[in-house]
py3Dmol code that shows the C-alpha trace and the ligand (Angstrom):
import py3Dmol

protein = """\
ATOM      1  CA  MET A   1      37.246 151.905 -61.451  1.00  0.00           C
ATOM      2  CA  ARG A   2      39.662 152.220 -64.283  1.00  0.00           C
ATOM      3  CA  HIS A   3      37.933 152.783 -67.445  1.00  0.00           C
ATOM      4  CA  ALA A   4      39.570 153.609 -70.663  1.00  0.00           C
ATOM      5  CA  ARG A   5      39.477 153.279 -74.439  1.00  0.00           C
ATOM      6  CA  ILE A   6      40.241 149.550 -75.661  1.00  0.00           C
ATOM      7  CA  PRO A   7      43.601 149.409 -77.647  1.00  0.00           C
ATOM      8  CA  GLY A   8      42.843 147.971 -81.133  1.00  0.00           C
ATOM      9  CA  PRO A   9      45.225 146.548 -83.341  1.00  0.00           C
ATOM     10  CA  SER A  10      48.313 148.345 -84.154  1.00  0.00           C
ATOM     11  CA  PRO A  11      47.910 151.220 -86.407  1.00  0.00           C
ATOM     12  CA  ARG A  12      51.016 150.453 -88.295  1.00  0.00           C
ATOM     13  CA  ARG A  13      49.381 147.494 -89.832  1.00  0.00           C
ATOM     14  CA  ARG A  14      47.624 147.993 -93.129  1.00  0.00           C
ATOM     15  CA  ASN A  15      44.128 146.819 -92.741  1.00  0.00           C
ATOM     16  CA  PRO A  16      41.845 147.128 -95.617  1.00  0.00           C
ATOM     17  CA  VAL A  17      38.581 146.790 -93.431  1.00  0.00           C
ATOM     18  CA  ARG A  18      39.600 149.767 -91.487  1.00  0.00           C
ATOM     19  CA  ARG A  19      39.294 152.020 -94.553  1.00  0.00           C
ATOM     20  CA  ASN A  20      35.818 150.660 -95.089  1.00  0.00           C
ATOM     21  CA  PRO A  21      33.245 153.286 -93.323  1.00  0.00           C
ATOM     22  CA  VAL A  22      31.083 150.034 -92.490  1.00  0.00           C
ATOM     23  CA  ALA A  23      33.926 149.103 -90.198  1.00  0.00           C
ATOM     24  CA  GLY A  24      33.748 152.258 -88.063  1.00  0.00           C
ATOM     25  CA  ILE A  25      30.104 151.256 -87.071  1.00  0.00           C
ATOM     26  CA  LEU A  26      31.289 147.685 -86.231  1.00  0.00           C
ATOM     27  CA  LEU A  27      34.181 149.082 -84.342  1.00  0.00           C
ATOM     28  CA  SER A  28      32.111 151.544 -82.418  1.00  0.00           C
ATOM     29  CA  PHE A  29      31.300 148.891 -79.832  1.00  0.00           C
ATOM     30  CA  THR A  30      34.630 148.663 -78.797  1.00  0.00           C
ATOM     31  CA  ALA A  31      35.300 152.470 -78.590  1.00  0.00           C
ATOM     32  CA  MET A  32      32.847 152.530 -75.667  1.00  0.00           C
ATOM     33  CA  LYS A  33      34.389 153.123 -72.170  1.00  0.00           C
ATOM     34  CA  ARG A  34      35.391 149.506 -70.752  1.00  0.00           C
ATOM     35  CA  HIS A  35      37.203 148.640 -67.552  1.00  0.00           C
ATOM     36  CA  ALA A  36      40.919 147.657 -68.403  1.00  0.00           C
ATOM     37  CA  GLY A  37      40.236 144.290 -67.100  1.00  0.00           C
ATOM     38  CA  LEU A  38      37.691 143.575 -69.779  1.00  0.00           C
ATOM     39  CA  HIS A  39      39.964 145.103 -72.329  1.00  0.00           C
ATOM     40  CA  PRO A  40      41.363 141.805 -73.612  1.00  0.00           C
ATOM     41  CA  LEU A  41      38.028 140.312 -74.170  1.00  0.00           C
ATOM     42  CA  SER A  42      36.895 143.519 -76.070  1.00  0.00           C
ATOM     43  CA  GLN A  43      40.021 143.588 -78.089  1.00  0.00           C
ATOM     44  CA  HIS A  44      39.017 139.718 -79.242  1.00  0.00           C
ATOM     45  CA  HIS A  45      35.633 141.250 -80.277  1.00  0.00           C
ATOM     46  CA  HIS A  46      37.232 143.858 -82.314  1.00  0.00           C
ATOM     47  CA  PHE A  47      39.106 141.133 -84.356  1.00  0.00           C
ATOM     48  CA  ALA A  48      35.927 138.905 -84.471  1.00  0.00           C
ATOM     49  CA  LEU A  49      34.092 141.681 -85.985  1.00  0.00           C
ATOM     50  CA  THR A  50      36.555 142.270 -88.469  1.00  0.00           C
ATOM     51  CA  GLN A  51      36.138 138.689 -89.768  1.00  0.00           C
ATOM     52  CA  ALA A  52      32.456 139.003 -89.469  1.00  0.00           C
ATOM     53  CA  LEU A  53      32.700 142.125 -91.711  1.00  0.00           C
ATOM     54  CA  LEU A  54      34.706 140.095 -94.103  1.00  0.00           C
ATOM     55  CA  MET A  55      32.408 137.304 -94.333  1.00  0.00           C
ATOM     56  CA  ARG A  56      29.407 139.635 -94.964  1.00  0.00           C
ATOM     57  CA  ARG A  57      31.385 141.315 -97.645  1.00  0.00           C
ATOM     58  CA  ALA A  58      32.054 137.965 -99.303  1.00  0.00           C
ATOM     59  CA  ALA A  59      28.380 137.119 -99.167  1.00  0.00           C
ATOM     60  CA  GLU A  60      27.694 140.521-101.036  1.00  0.00           C
ATOM     61  CA  ALA A  61      30.394 140.030-103.691  1.00  0.00           C
ATOM     62  CA  PRO A  62      29.302 139.950-107.377  1.00  0.00           C
ATOM     63  CA  ALA A  63      27.950 136.579-108.525  1.00  0.00           C
ATOM     64  CA  SER A  64      30.946 135.831-110.808  1.00  0.00           C
ATOM     65  CA  ARG A  65      33.440 135.924-108.006  1.00  0.00           C
ATOM     66  CA  ARG A  66      31.203 135.181-104.945  1.00  0.00           C
ATOM     67  CA  ALA A  67      31.709 131.489-104.532  1.00  0.00           C
ATOM     68  CA  ALA A  68      35.718 131.906-104.426  1.00  0.00           C
ATOM     69  CA  ALA A  69      35.325 134.858-101.953  1.00  0.00           C
ATOM     70  CA  LEU A  70      32.980 132.939 -99.677  1.00  0.00           C
ATOM     71  CA  ARG A  71      35.310 129.975 -99.385  1.00  0.00           C
ATOM     72  CA  GLN A  72      38.419 132.267 -98.791  1.00  0.00           C
ATOM     73  CA  ALA A  73      36.458 134.171 -96.157  1.00  0.00           C
ATOM     74  CA  ALA A  74      35.163 130.840 -94.580  1.00  0.00           C
ATOM     75  CA  GLU A  75      38.701 129.550 -94.516  1.00  0.00           C
ATOM     76  CA  LYS A  76      40.046 132.600 -93.019  1.00  0.00           C
ATOM     77  CA  PHE A  77      37.321 132.655 -90.346  1.00  0.00           C
ATOM     78  CA  LEU A  78      38.092 128.857 -89.304  1.00  0.00           C
ATOM     79  CA  SER A  79      41.661 129.782 -88.945  1.00  0.00           C
ATOM     80  CA  PHE A  80      40.881 132.632 -86.740  1.00  0.00           C
ATOM     81  CA  TRP A  81      38.583 130.484 -84.924  1.00  0.00           C
ATOM     82  CA  LYS A  82      41.255 127.809 -84.033  1.00  0.00           C
ATOM     83  CA  LYS A  83      43.980 130.274 -83.176  1.00  0.00           C
ATOM     84  CA  ALA A  84      41.936 132.647 -81.047  1.00  0.00           C
ATOM     85  CA  GLY A  85      38.007 132.491 -81.409  1.00  0.00           C
ATOM     86  CA  GLU A  86      37.590 129.161 -79.680  1.00  0.00           C
ATOM     87  CA  GLN A  87      39.832 130.359 -76.783  1.00  0.00           C
ATOM     88  CA  HIS A  88      37.894 133.426 -76.390  1.00  0.00           C
ATOM     89  CA  PHE A  89      34.740 131.604 -75.841  1.00  0.00           C
ATOM     90  CA  ARG A  90      36.245 129.466 -73.282  1.00  0.00           C
ATOM     91  CA  GLU A  91      37.934 132.510 -71.330  1.00  0.00           C
ATOM     92  CA  GLU A  92      34.459 133.921 -71.205  1.00  0.00           C
ATOM     93  CA  GLU A  93      32.999 130.558 -70.002  1.00  0.00           C
ATOM     94  CA  GLU A  94      35.733 129.729 -67.751  1.00  0.00           C
ATOM     95  CA  LEU A  95      36.984 132.799 -66.279  1.00  0.00           C
ATOM     96  CA  LEU A  96      34.610 135.792 -66.789  1.00  0.00           C
ATOM     97  CA  LEU A  97      31.539 133.957 -65.668  1.00  0.00           C
ATOM     98  CA  PRO A  98      32.854 132.163 -62.791  1.00  0.00           C
ATOM     99  CA  ALA A  99      34.034 135.432 -61.402  1.00  0.00           C
ATOM    100  CA  TYR A 100      30.474 136.838 -62.079  1.00  0.00           C
ATOM    101  CA  ALA A 101      29.019 133.805 -60.276  1.00  0.00           C
ATOM    102  CA  ARG A 102      30.626 134.564 -57.180  1.00  0.00           C
ATOM    103  CA  HIS A 103      28.099 137.720 -57.016  1.00  0.00           C
ATOM    104  CA  THR A 104      25.284 136.468 -58.703  1.00  0.00           C
ATOM    105  CA  PRO A 105      23.112 133.210 -59.002  1.00  0.00           C
ATOM    106  CA  LEU A 106      23.999 132.525 -62.997  1.00  0.00           C
ATOM    107  CA  GLU A 107      20.808 130.355 -62.972  1.00  0.00           C
ATOM    108  CA  GLN A 108      18.540 133.373 -62.260  1.00  0.00           C
ATOM    109  CA  ASP A 109      20.271 135.524 -64.730  1.00  0.00           C
ATOM    110  CA  PRO A 110      18.694 135.597 -68.391  1.00  0.00           C
ATOM    111  CA  VAL A 111      21.490 137.588 -69.778  1.00  0.00           C
ATOM    112  CA  VAL A 112      24.014 134.956 -69.236  1.00  0.00           C
ATOM    113  CA  ALA A 113      21.369 132.127 -70.195  1.00  0.00           C
ATOM    114  CA  ARG A 114      21.368 133.941 -73.570  1.00  0.00           C
ATOM    115  CA  MET A 115      25.029 134.461 -73.877  1.00  0.00           C
ATOM    116  CA  LEU A 116      25.582 130.871 -73.310  1.00  0.00           C
ATOM    117  CA  ALA A 117      22.867 129.627 -75.746  1.00  0.00           C
ATOM    118  CA  GLU A 118      24.424 131.846 -78.277  1.00  0.00           C
ATOM    119  CA  HIS A 119      27.724 130.645 -77.687  1.00  0.00           C
ATOM    120  CA  ALA A 120      26.398 126.927 -78.559  1.00  0.00           C
ATOM    121  CA  LYS A 121      24.490 128.198 -81.414  1.00  0.00           C
ATOM    122  CA  ILE A 122      27.763 129.838 -82.926  1.00  0.00           C
ATOM    123  CA  ARG A 123      29.919 126.577 -81.975  1.00  0.00           C
ATOM    124  CA  GLY A 124      27.178 124.700 -84.015  1.00  0.00           C
ATOM    125  CA  GLN A 125      27.074 127.107 -86.972  1.00  0.00           C
ATOM    126  CA  ILE A 126      31.122 126.833 -87.156  1.00  0.00           C
ATOM    127  CA  GLN A 127      31.095 123.060 -87.150  1.00  0.00           C
ATOM    128  CA  GLN A 128      28.256 123.161 -89.943  1.00  0.00           C
ATOM    129  CA  LEU A 129      30.559 125.333 -92.055  1.00  0.00           C
ATOM    130  CA  GLN A 130      33.511 123.331 -91.550  1.00  0.00           C
ATOM    131  CA  THR A 131      31.609 120.457 -92.710  1.00  0.00           C
ATOM    132  CA  ALA A 132      30.313 122.030 -95.669  1.00  0.00           C
ATOM    133  CA  LEU A 133      33.809 123.271 -96.714  1.00  0.00           C
ATOM    134  CA  GLU A 134      35.339 119.731 -96.209  1.00  0.00           C
ATOM    135  CA  THR A 135      32.403 117.669 -97.812  1.00  0.00           C
ATOM    136  CA  SER A 136      30.917 119.483-100.397  1.00  0.00           C
ATOM    137  CA  PRO A 137      33.847 121.739-102.166  1.00  0.00           C
ATOM    138  CA  GLU A 138      31.598 122.319-105.108  1.00  0.00           C
ATOM    139  CA  ALA A 139      28.370 123.116-103.263  1.00  0.00           C
ATOM    140  CA  GLY A 140      28.332 126.768-102.859  1.00  0.00           C
ATOM    141  CA  LEU A 141      24.950 127.340-101.148  1.00  0.00           C
ATOM    142  CA  PRO A 142      25.742 125.676 -97.824  1.00  0.00           C
ATOM    143  CA  ILE A 143      28.817 127.589 -97.636  1.00  0.00           C
ATOM    144  CA  GLU A 144      27.008 130.821 -98.827  1.00  0.00           C
ATOM    145  CA  GLU A 145      24.203 130.253 -96.165  1.00  0.00           C
ATOM    146  CA  GLY A 146      26.792 129.086 -93.477  1.00  0.00           C
ATOM    147  CA  VAL A 147      29.127 132.525 -93.850  1.00  0.00           C
ATOM    148  CA  ALA A 148      25.980 134.800 -94.133  1.00  0.00           C
ATOM    149  CA  THR A 149      24.335 133.261 -90.892  1.00  0.00           C
ATOM    150  CA  LEU A 150      27.662 133.279 -89.153  1.00  0.00           C
ATOM    151  CA  ALA A 151      28.607 136.720 -89.696  1.00  0.00           C
ATOM    152  CA  ARG A 152      25.192 138.002 -88.471  1.00  0.00           C
ATOM    153  CA  ALA A 153      25.363 135.757 -85.498  1.00  0.00           C
ATOM    154  CA  LEU A 154      28.713 136.802 -84.330  1.00  0.00           C
ATOM    155  CA  TYR A 155      27.712 140.347 -85.058  1.00  0.00           C
ATOM    156  CA  ASP A 156      24.594 139.998 -82.835  1.00  0.00           C
ATOM    157  CA  LEU A 157      26.754 138.225 -79.982  1.00  0.00           C
ATOM    158  CA  ILE A 158      29.554 140.753 -79.830  1.00  0.00           C
ATOM    159  CA  ARG A 159      26.756 143.478 -79.732  1.00  0.00           C
ATOM    160  CA  TYR A 160      24.827 141.881 -76.726  1.00  0.00           C
ATOM    161  CA  GLU A 161      27.993 141.065 -74.734  1.00  0.00           C
ATOM    162  CA  GLU A 162      29.566 144.487 -75.073  1.00  0.00           C
ATOM    163  CA  ASN A 163      26.164 146.247 -74.387  1.00  0.00           C
ATOM    164  CA  GLU A 164      24.573 143.950 -71.968  1.00  0.00           C
ATOM    165  CA  VAL A 165      26.724 141.418 -70.549  1.00  0.00           C
ATOM    166  CA  PHE A 166      30.003 143.352 -69.778  1.00  0.00           C
ATOM    167  CA  PRO A 167      28.229 146.551 -68.154  1.00  0.00           C
ATOM    168  CA  ARG A 168      26.252 144.109 -66.082  1.00  0.00           C
ATOM    169  CA  ILE A 169      29.523 142.408 -64.797  1.00  0.00           C
ATOM    170  CA  GLU A 170      31.302 145.368 -64.281  1.00  0.00           C
ATOM    171  CA  ARG A 171      28.829 146.765 -61.923  1.00  0.00           C
ATOM    172  CA  VAL A 172      29.120 144.033 -59.666  1.00  0.00           C
ATOM    173  CA  LEU A 173      32.751 143.086 -59.800  1.00  0.00           C
ATOM    174  CA  GLY A 174      35.026 145.035 -57.684  1.00  0.00           C
ATOM    175  CA  ASP A 175      37.971 147.103 -59.259  1.00  0.00           C
ATOM    176  CA  ALA A 176      40.527 144.415 -57.854  1.00  0.00           C
ATOM    177  CA  GLU A 177      38.424 141.515 -59.227  1.00  0.00           C
ATOM    178  CA  LEU A 178      38.499 142.972 -62.777  1.00  0.00           C
ATOM    179  CA  GLN A 179      42.108 143.698 -62.722  1.00  0.00           C
ATOM    180  CA  ALA A 180      42.997 140.226 -61.577  1.00  0.00           C
ATOM    181  CA  LEU A 181      40.601 138.888 -64.245  1.00  0.00           C
ATOM    182  CA  GLY A 182      42.225 141.015 -66.863  1.00  0.00           C
ATOM    183  CA  GLN A 183      45.856 139.556 -66.184  1.00  0.00           C
ATOM    184  CA  ARG A 184      44.446 136.059 -66.686  1.00  0.00           C
ATOM    185  CA  LEU A 185      42.891 136.658 -70.215  1.00  0.00           C
ATOM    186  CA  THR A 186      45.002 136.340 -73.378  1.00  0.00           C
ATOM    187  CA  ARG A 187      45.873 139.645 -75.168  1.00  0.00           C
ATOM    188  CA  LEU A 188      46.166 139.227 -78.835  1.00  0.00           C
ATOM    189  CA  HIS A 189      48.619 140.851 -80.963  1.00  0.00           C
ATOM    190  CA  SER A 190      50.471 140.348 -84.247  1.00  0.00           C
ATOM    191  CA  LYS A 191      51.984 137.034 -83.384  1.00  0.00           C
ATOM    192  CA  TYR A 192      48.619 135.609 -83.322  1.00  0.00           C
ATOM    193  CA  SER A 193      48.089 136.445 -87.011  1.00  0.00           C
ATOM    194  CA  CYS A 194      44.520 137.941 -86.041  1.00  0.00           C
ATOM    195  CA  GLU A 195      44.944 141.061 -87.870  1.00  0.00           C
ATOM    196  CA  ILE A 196      44.092 140.777 -91.564  1.00  0.00           C
TER     197      ILE A 196
END
"""
ligand_1 = """\
1
FE2
Fe 32.793 137.489 -76.300
"""
view = py3Dmol.view(width=600, height=400)
view.addModel(protein, "pdb")
view.setStyle({"model": 0}, {"cartoon": {"style": "trace"}})
view.addModel(ligand_1, "xyz")
view.setStyle({"model": 1}, {"stick": {}})
view.zoomTo()
view.show()
């Protein structure tokens, strides 16, 4: 099977998060060997981790500018979600898992059950955050709680998928199936404006 390092965003783009040492910890998940067919999904994870880190940093901003930082991070994340995040969830559910289902009865797989449950939970958290932004522009607490909760949930989900779900699927899908899957997945690049 072809395994190689996952290409991240273009090094030519200036990314303030990359200069932060915390980013190195987050990005270590995507530095692991991964079959080339799953690179697009891991690359999506890279961008989502950057969003999670930005939201966490906003939640930790000094009190004097926290509300503005949280709102900006939340709006940025929602933009990312609409452009790419939502599609990533669908590609995992509509392409990745059906390929895995041809080899494994998913109803007996607790790892898949947890992944799908996390997807549903995060979709709910995103809807709540969007509602908080739209309906209570002056109420900082729901936004602060929503941003912090979502940042943690995204980080945990990506860690779980990279460490548990993807290796499990790589073990049962053949090289040709993984390659074919990779050709159907969306590759993100600068035109998607996912780099920040
Ligand atoms: Fe994912």
